[in-house]
C-alpha positions in Angstrom: 25.7 -1.9 -19.9 24.8 -2.3 -16.7 23.8 -5.2 -15.1 20.1 -5.1 -13.0 20.1 -5.3 -9.1 19.9 -8.6 -7.5 16.7 -9.3 -5.2 17.5 -12.2 -2.8 13.4 -12.7 -1.2 12.6 -15.5 1.7 11.1 -17.8 0.5 8.3 -17.7 3.3 7.5 -14.2 3.5 8.6 -12.8 0.1 10.5 -9.8 2.0 13.9 -8.7 0.4 16.5 -10.0 2.6 19.7 -9.1 0.3 19.6 -6.6 -2.7 23.3 -6.2 -4.4 24.3 -4.2 -7.7 27.3 -5.9 -7.5 29.2 -2.7 -5.9 27.2 -2.7 -3.0 25.2 -5.4 -1.1 22.5 -4.1 1.5 21.2 -6.7 4.0 18.1 -6.7 5.4 16.4 -8.8 8.5 12.8 -8.8 9.8 10.9 -10.1 12.6 7.6 -12.4 12.9 5.4 -9.4 12.2 7.7 -8.8 9.2 8.8 -5.6 10.6 12.1 -5.0 9.7 14.6 -5.4 12.7 18.6 -4.9 10.9 20.0 -3.4 7.8 23.4 -3.3 7.0 25.7 -2.2 3.7 29.4 -2.1 3.6 29.5 0.7 5.6 26.2 1.3 7.4 24.2 -0.3 9.4 21.2 -0.3 12.0 19.2 -2.4 14.3 15.4 -1.8 15.1 14.3 -2.6 18.5 10.1 -2.9 19.2 7.7 -2.3 21.9 4.8 -4.5 22.3 2.5 -1.9 20.5 4.9 -2.4 17.4 6.2 1.3 17.5 9.9 1.6 17.2 11.6 2.0 20.6 15.1 2.1 20.0 17.6 2.2 17.0 21.1 1.2 16.6 23.3 2.7 13.8 26.7 1.8 12.9 28.5 4.5 10.2 32.4 2.9 9.7 32.3 1.4 12.5 31.4 3.8 15.0 27.7 3.3 16.9 24.7 5.6 18.0 21.8 5.0 19.8 18.6 6.3 19.9 16.0 5.5 22.0 12.4 6.7 20.9 9.0 7.1 23.5 6.0 7.9 22.9 2.7 9.8 24.3 -0.4 8.3 25.6 -1.8 9.0 22.3 1.1 7.0 20.4 2.8 10.2 19.4 6.5 10.3 19.2 8.4 12.3 21.9 11.5 14.4 20.9 14.4 11.3 20.5 17.2 11.6 22.9 20.6 10.9 21.4 23.3 11.0 23.3 24.5 14.8 24.2 22.0 15.9 21.8 18.3 16.4 21.7 16.9 15.8 17.7 14.0 18.2 16.9 10.9 16.8 15.8 9.6 17.2 12.1 6.6 18.9 11.6 4.4 18.5 8.5 3.6 21.6 7.2 0.7 22.4 3.9 
């Protein structure tokens, strides 16, 4: 029978800072607002930056030591503008009914 995962929480806010199943360990960090600022494990990780409105402004993603930066912009209504990725533009995913 496998062991249940181990979850470590920040003693001041209760947010999970580490999760482990003895094979993979994921670490998380948060800012003072409780917003996720970084997540990492053995091969993958990312950091998030936020603007003054609390919207994600940048994500730096690292997979197997290769980093990619995603810059996020929003229109005057707070809607995400298509994300610019080096040499690509990611299409927005639209909800369907």
